[in-house]
TIRO-2110 file (N, C-alpha, C; in Angstrom, 1 decimal):
// TIRO-2110
102.6, 105.3, 109.3, N, 1, A
101.9, 105.6, 108.1, CA, 1, A
101.0, 104.5, 107.7, C, 1, A
99.7, 104.8, 107.5, N, 2, A
98.7, 103.8, 107.1, CA, 2, A
98.4, 103.9, 105.6, C, 2, A
98.4, 102.8, 105.0, N, 3, A
98.0, 102.7, 103.5, CA, 3, A
96.8, 101.9, 103.5, C, 3, A
95.8, 102.3, 102.6, N, 4, A
94.6, 101.6, 102.5, CA, 4, A
94.3, 101.2, 101.0, C, 4, A
93.7, 100.0, 100.8, N, 5, A
93.3, 99.5, 99.5, CA, 5, A
91.9, 99.0, 99.6, C, 5, A
91.1, 99.2, 98.6, N, 6, A
89.7, 98.7, 98.6, CA, 6, A
89.5, 97.8, 97.4, C, 6, A
89.0, 96.6, 97.6, N, 7, A
88.6, 95.7, 96.5, CA, 7, A
87.1, 95.6, 96.5, C, 7, A
86.5, 95.7, 95.3, N, 8, A
85.1, 95.6, 95.1, CA, 8, A
84.8, 94.7, 94.0, C, 8, A
84.0, 93.7, 94.2, N, 9, A
83.7, 92.7, 93.1, CA, 9, A
82.2, 92.3, 93.2, C, 9, A
81.6, 92.3, 91.9, N, 10, A
80.2, 91.8, 91.8, CA, 10, A
80.2, 90.3, 92.0, C, 10, A
79.2, 89.9, 92.8, N, 11, A
79.0, 88.4, 93.1, CA, 11, A
77.5, 88.2, 92.9, C, 11, A
77.1, 86.9, 93.1, N, 12, A
75.7, 86.6, 93.1, CA, 12, A
74.9, 87.3, 94.2, C, 12, A
75.6, 87.6, 95.3, N, 13, A
74.9, 88.3, 96.5, CA, 13, A
74.9, 89.8, 96.4, C, 13, A
75.6, 90.4, 95.4, N, 14, A
75.7, 91.8, 95.3, CA, 14, A
77.1, 92.2, 95.0, C, 14, A
77.6, 93.2, 95.7, N, 15, A
79.0, 93.7, 95.6, CA, 15, A
79.7, 93.4, 96.9, C, 15, A
80.7, 92.6, 96.9, N, 16, A
81.5, 92.4, 98.1, CA, 16, A
82.6, 93.4, 98.2, C, 16, A
82.9, 93.9, 99.4, N, 17, A
83.8, 94.9, 99.6, CA, 17, A
84.8, 94.5, 100.6, C, 17, A
86.1, 94.8, 100.4, N, 18, A
87.2, 94.4, 101.3, CA, 18, A
88.1, 95.6, 101.5, C, 18, A
88.1, 96.2, 102.6, N, 19, A
89.0, 97.3, 102.9, CA, 19, A
90.2, 96.8, 103.7, C, 19, A
91.4, 97.0, 103.2, N, 20, A
92.7, 96.5, 103.8, CA, 20, A
93.5, 97.7, 104.2, C, 20, A
93.9, 97.7, 105.5, N, 21, A
94.7, 98.8, 106.0, CA, 21, A
96.0, 98.3, 106.5, C, 21, A
97.1, 98.8, 105.9, N, 22, A
98.5, 98.3, 106.3, CA, 22, A
99.2, 99.4, 107.0, C, 22, A
99.9, 99.0, 108.0, N, 23, A
100.8, 100.0, 108.7, CA, 23, A
102.2, 99.9, 108.0, C, 23, A
102.5, 100.9, 107.2, N, 24, A
103.7, 100.9, 106.5, CA, 24, A
104.8, 101.6, 107.2, C, 24, A
104.5, 102.1, 108.4, N, 25, A
105.5, 102.8, 109.2, CA, 25, A
106.3, 101.9, 110.2, C, 25, A
107.2, 102.5, 110.9, N, 26, A
108.1, 101.7, 111.8, CA, 26, A
107.5, 101.5, 113.2, C, 26, A
106.4, 102.2, 113.5, N, 27, A
105.8, 102.2, 114.9, CA, 27, A
104.4, 101.6, 114.8, C, 27, A
104.0, 101.0, 115.9, N, 28, A
102.6, 100.6, 116.0, CA, 28, A
101.6, 101.8, 115.9, C, 28, A
100.5, 101.6, 115.3, N, 29, A
99.4, 102.6, 115.2, CA, 29, A
98.1, 102.1, 115.8, C, 29, A
97.5, 102.9, 116.7, N, 30, A
96.3, 102.4, 117.3, CA, 30, A
95.1, 103.2, 116.6, C, 30, A
94.1, 102.4, 116.2, N, 31, A
92.9, 103.0, 115.7, CA, 31, A
91.8, 103.0, 116.9, C, 31, A
91.3, 104.1, 117.2, N, 32, A
90.3, 104.2, 118.2, CA, 32, A
88.9, 104.4, 117.6, C, 32, A
87.9, 103.7, 118.1, N, 33, A
86.6, 103.7, 117.5, CA, 33, A
85.5, 104.1, 118.6, C, 33, A
84.5, 104.8, 118.2, N, 34, A
83.4, 105.2, 119.1, CA, 34, A
82.3, 104.2, 119.2, C, 34, A
82.2, 103.3, 118.2, N, 35, A
81.2, 102.3, 118.2, CA, 35, A
81.8, 101.0, 117.7, C, 35, A
81.0, 100.0, 117.5, N, 36, A
81.4, 98.7, 117.0, CA, 36, A
81.6, 98.7, 115.5, C, 36, A
81.2, 99.8, 114.8, N, 37, A
81.5, 99.9, 113.4, CA, 37, A
82.9, 100.2, 113.1, C, 37, A
83.6, 99.4, 112.3, N, 38, A
85.0, 99.6, 112.0, CA, 38, A
85.3, 100.3, 110.7, C, 38, A
84.3, 100.1, 109.8, N, 39, A
84.5, 100.7, 108.4, CA, 39, A
83.2, 101.1, 107.9, C, 39, A
83.2, 102.2, 107.0, N, 40, A
82.0, 102.6, 106.3, CA, 40, A
82.3, 102.5, 104.8, C, 40, A
81.4, 102.0, 104.1, N, 41, A
81.5, 101.9, 102.6, CA, 41, A
80.4, 102.7, 102.0, C, 41, A
80.7, 103.6, 101.1, N, 42, A
79.7, 104.5, 100.5, CA, 42, A
79.9, 104.4, 99.0, C, 42, A
78.7, 104.2, 98.3, N, 43, A
78.7, 104.1, 96.8, CA, 43, A
78.2, 105.4, 96.2, C, 43, A
78.9, 105.9, 95.2, N, 44, A
78.5, 107.1, 94.4, CA, 44, A
78.4, 106.7, 93.0, C, 44, A
77.5, 107.4, 92.2, N, 45, A
77.6, 107.1, 90.8, CA, 45, A
78.9, 107.5, 90.2, C, 45, A
79.5, 106.7, 89.4, N, 46, A
80.8, 107.0, 88.8, CA, 46, A
80.6, 107.7, 87.5, C, 46, A
80.4, 109.0, 87.6, N, 47, A
80.1, 109.8, 86.4, CA, 47, A
81.2, 110.7, 86.0, C, 47, A
82.4, 110.1, 85.7, N, 48, A
83.5, 110.9, 85.3, CA, 48, A
84.2, 111.6, 86.4, C, 48, A
84.8, 112.8, 86.2, N, 49, A
85.6, 113.4, 87.1, CA, 49, A
84.9, 113.9, 88.4, C, 49, A
83.6, 114.1, 88.3, N, 50, A
82.9, 114.6, 89.5, CA, 50, A
83.0, 113.6, 90.6, C, 50, A
83.1, 112.4, 90.4, N, 51, A
83.2, 111.4, 91.4, CA, 51, A
84.5, 111.4, 92.1, C, 51, A
85.5, 112.1, 91.5, N, 52, A
86.8, 112.1, 92.1, CA, 52, A
87.1, 113.2, 93.0, C, 52, A
86.3, 114.3, 92.9, N, 53, A
86.6, 115.5, 93.8, CA, 53, A
85.6, 115.5, 94.9, C, 53, A
86.1, 115.5, 96.1, N, 54, A
85.2, 115.5, 97.3, CA, 54, A
84.2, 116.6, 97.3, C, 54, A
84.6, 117.8, 96.8, N, 55, A
83.6, 118.9, 96.8, CA, 55, A
82.5, 118.8, 95.8, C, 55, A
82.8, 118.1, 94.7, N, 56, A
81.8, 117.9, 93.6, CA, 56, A
81.2, 116.5, 93.7, C, 56, A
81.4, 115.7, 94.7, N, 57, A
80.9, 114.4, 94.8, CA, 57, A
79.4, 114.4, 94.8, C, 57, A
78.7, 113.6, 94.0, N, 58, A
77.3, 113.5, 94.0, CA, 58, A
76.8, 112.9, 95.3, C, 58, A
75.5, 112.9, 95.5, N, 59, A
74.9, 112.3, 96.7, CA, 59, A
75.2, 110.8, 96.6, C, 59, A
75.4, 110.1, 97.8, N, 60, A
75.6, 108.7, 97.7, CA, 60, A
74.3, 107.9, 97.4, C, 60, A
74.5, 106.8, 96.7, N, 61, A
73.3, 106.0, 96.4, CA, 61, A
73.2, 104.8, 97.4, C, 61, A
74.2, 104.6, 98.2, N, 62, A
74.2, 103.6, 99.3, CA, 62, A
75.3, 103.8, 100.3, C, 62, A
74.9, 103.5, 101.5, N, 63, A
75.9, 103.5, 102.6, CA, 63, A
75.8, 102.2, 103.4, C, 63, A
76.9, 101.6, 103.7, N, 64, A
76.9, 100.4, 104.4, CA, 64, A
76.2, 100.5, 105.8, C, 64, A
76.5, 101.6, 106.5, N, 65, A
76.0, 101.8, 107.9, CA, 65, A
74.6, 102.3, 108.0, C, 65, A
74.0, 102.7, 106.9, N, 66, A
72.7, 103.3, 107.0, CA, 66, A
71.7, 102.2, 107.4, C, 66, A
70.9, 102.5, 108.4, N, 67, A
69.9, 101.6, 108.9, CA, 67, A
70.4, 100.4, 109.7, C, 67, A
71.7, 100.4, 109.9, N, 68, A
72.3, 99.3, 110.7, CA, 68, A
72.5, 99.8, 112.2, C, 68, A
72.5, 98.8, 113.1, N, 69, A
72.8, 99.2, 114.5, CA, 69, A
74.2, 98.6, 114.8, C, 69, A
75.0, 99.3, 115.5, N, 70, A
76.3, 98.9, 116.0, CA, 70, A
76.3, 99.1, 117.5, C, 70, A
77.2, 98.2, 118.1, N, 71, A
77.3, 98.4, 119.6, CA, 71, A
77.8, 99.8, 119.9, C, 71, A
77.3, 100.3, 121.0, N, 72, A
77.7, 101.7, 121.4, CA, 72, A
78.8, 101.6, 122.5, C, 72, A
79.9, 101.0, 122.1, N, 73, A
81.0, 100.8, 123.0, CA, 73, A
82.3, 101.3, 122.4, C, 73, A
83.1, 101.9, 123.1, N, 74, A
84.4, 102.3, 122.6, CA, 74, A
85.3, 101.1, 122.4, C, 74, A
86.2, 101.2, 121.4, N, 75, A
87.1, 100.1, 121.1, CA, 75, A
88.3, 100.6, 120.4, C, 75, A
89.3, 99.8, 120.3, N, 76, A
90.5, 100.1, 119.6, CA, 76, A
91.2, 98.9, 119.0, C, 76, A
92.0, 99.1, 118.0, N, 77, A
92.8, 98.1, 117.4, CA, 77, A
94.2, 98.7, 117.1, C, 77, A
95.2, 97.9, 117.5, N, 78, A
96.6, 98.3, 117.2, CA, 78, A
97.1, 97.5, 116.1, C, 78, A
97.7, 98.2, 115.1, N, 79, A
98.3, 97.6, 113.9, CA, 79, A
99.8, 97.8, 114.1, C, 79, A
100.5, 96.7, 114.2, N, 80, A
102.0, 96.7, 114.3, CA, 80, A
102.6, 97.1, 113.0, C, 80, A
103.9, 97.4, 113.0, N, 81, A
104.6, 97.7, 111.7, CA, 81, A
104.6, 96.5, 110.8, C, 81, A
104.2, 96.8, 109.5, N, 82, A
104.1, 95.7, 108.5, CA, 82, A
102.8, 94.9, 108.6, C, 82, A
102.0, 95.1, 109.6, N, 83, A
100.8, 94.3, 109.8, CA, 83, A
99.6, 95.0, 109.0, C, 83, A
98.6, 94.1, 108.7, N, 84, A
97.4, 94.6, 108.0, CA, 84, A
96.2, 94.1, 108.7, C, 84, A
95.2, 95.0, 108.7, N, 85, A
93.8, 94.6, 109.2, CA, 85, A
92.9, 94.7, 108.0, C, 85, A
91.8, 94.0, 108.1, N, 86, A
90.8, 94.0, 107.0, CA, 86, A
89.4, 94.1, 107.6, C, 86, A
88.6, 94.8, 106.8, N, 87, A
87.1, 95.0, 107.1, CA, 87, A
86.3, 94.7, 105.9, C, 87, A
85.2, 93.9, 106.1, N, 88, A
84.5, 93.4, 104.9, CA, 88, A
83.0, 94.0, 105.0, C, 88, A
82.4, 94.1, 103.8, N, 89, A
81.0, 94.5, 103.7, CA, 89, A
80.4, 94.0, 102.4, C, 89, A
79.1, 93.9, 102.4, N, 90, A
78.4, 93.5, 101.1, CA, 90, A
77.3, 94.5, 100.8, C, 90, A
77.2, 95.0, 99.6, N, 91, A
76.1, 95.8, 99.1, CA, 91, A
75.2, 94.8, 98.4, C, 91, A
74.1, 94.5, 99.1, N, 92, A
73.1, 93.5, 98.5, CA, 92, A
72.2, 94.1, 97.5, C, 92, A
72.0, 93.5, 96.4, N, 93, A
71.1, 93.9, 95.3, CA, 93, A
71.2, 95.3, 94.8, C, 93, A
72.4, 95.7, 94.4, N, 94, A
72.6, 97.1, 93.9, CA, 94, A
71.9, 97.2, 92.5, C, 94, A
71.4, 98.3, 92.2, N, 95, A
70.9, 98.5, 90.8, CA, 95, A
72.1, 98.5, 89.8, C, 95, A
71.8, 98.2, 88.6, N, 96, A
72.8, 98.1, 87.5, CA, 96, A
73.4, 99.5, 87.4, C, 96, A
74.7, 99.6, 87.1, N, 97, A
75.4, 100.8, 86.9, CA, 97, A
76.8, 100.7, 87.2, C, 97, A
77.5, 101.8, 87.1, N, 98, A
78.9, 101.9, 87.5, CA, 98, A
79.0, 102.8, 88.7, C, 98, A
79.8, 102.3, 89.7, N, 99, A
79.8, 103.1, 91.0, CA, 99, A
81.3, 103.2, 91.4, C, 99, A
81.5, 104.4, 92.0, N, 100, A
82.8, 104.6, 92.8, CA, 100, A
82.5, 104.4, 94.2, C, 100, A
83.1, 103.4, 94.8, N, 101, A
82.9, 103.0, 96.2, CA, 101, A
84.1, 103.5, 97.0, C, 101, A
83.8, 104.2, 98.1, N, 102, A
84.8, 104.7, 99.0, CA, 102, A
84.7, 103.9, 100.3, C, 102, A
85.8, 103.3, 100.7, N, 103, A
85.8, 102.5, 102.0, CA, 103, A
86.7, 103.3, 102.9, C, 103, A
86.3, 103.5, 104.2, N, 104, A
87.1, 104.3, 105.1, CA, 104, A
86.9, 103.7, 106.5, C, 104, A
88.0, 103.7, 107.3, N, 105, A
88.0, 103.3, 108.7, CA, 105, A
87.2, 104.4, 109.4, C, 105, A
86.4, 103.9, 110.4, N, 106, A
85.6, 104.9, 111.2, CA, 106, A
86.3, 105.3, 112.4, C, 106, A
87.6, 105.1, 112.4, N, 107, A
88.5, 105.5, 113.6, CA, 107, A
88.5, 107.0, 113.7, C, 107, A
88.5, 107.4, 115.0, N, 108, A
88.6, 108.9, 115.3, CA, 108, A
90.0, 109.4, 115.0, C, 108, A
90.1, 110.6, 114.6, N, 109, A
91.4, 111.2, 114.4, CA, 109, A
92.3, 110.5, 113.3, C, 109, A
91.7, 109.8, 112.5, N, 110, A
92.5, 109.1, 111.4, CA, 110, A
91.6, 109.3, 110.1, C, 110, A
92.3, 109.6, 109.0, N, 111, A
91.7, 109.7, 107.7, CA, 111, A
92.3, 108.6, 106.9, C, 111, A
91.7, 107.4, 107.0, N, 112, A
92.2, 106.2, 106.3, CA, 112, A
91.1, 105.8, 105.3, C, 112, A
91.3, 106.0, 104.0, N, 113, A
90.3, 105.6, 103.0, CA, 113, A
90.9, 105.2, 101.7, C, 113, A
90.1, 104.5, 100.9, N, 114, A
90.5, 104.1, 99.6, CA, 114, A
89.3, 103.9, 98.8, C, 114, A
89.4, 103.9, 97.5, N, 115, A
88.3, 103.9, 96.6, CA, 115, A
88.5, 102.9, 95.5, C, 115, A
87.4, 102.4, 94.9, N, 116, A
87.4, 101.4, 93.8, CA, 116, A
86.2, 101.7, 93.0, C, 116, A
86.3, 101.3, 91.7, N, 117, A
85.2, 101.4, 90.8, CA, 117, A
84.7, 100.0, 90.5, C, 117, A
83.4, 99.9, 90.5, N, 118, A
82.8, 98.6, 90.2, CA, 118, A
81.6, 98.8, 89.2, C, 118, A
81.5, 97.9, 88.2, N, 119, A
80.4, 97.9, 87.3, CA, 119, A
79.4, 96.8, 87.7, C, 119, A
78.1, 97.1, 87.9, N, 120, A
77.1, 96.1, 88.2, CA, 120, A
76.2, 95.9, 87.0, C, 120, A
76.1, 94.7, 86.6, N, 121, A
75.2, 94.4, 85.5, CA, 121, A
73.8, 93.9, 85.9, C, 121, A
END
């Protein structure tokens, strides 16, 4: 069983993002990836309940992977019982506002995600 947590904090460089994935189960878990990208971070306007429902989610205002190039090589990471892996990202120069940011592992056949709300001044 994989548990995920996302931390988002405004800094001088923008919004720093940290996705932590913990294997809370008794067996090792392998994450398989199609590219060198290990996590995707997506920012949505945090406008009440609509940001919480996948079907009603507004269009994203930013995606970490948009316009970036990643190696086109298969890869994998194995997380042992009780171990944690982390993936980092930075949203540089975001416009002022409140955002719901979703961080998710880009692993195939795994739905590992977490969300956090951050206010940018």
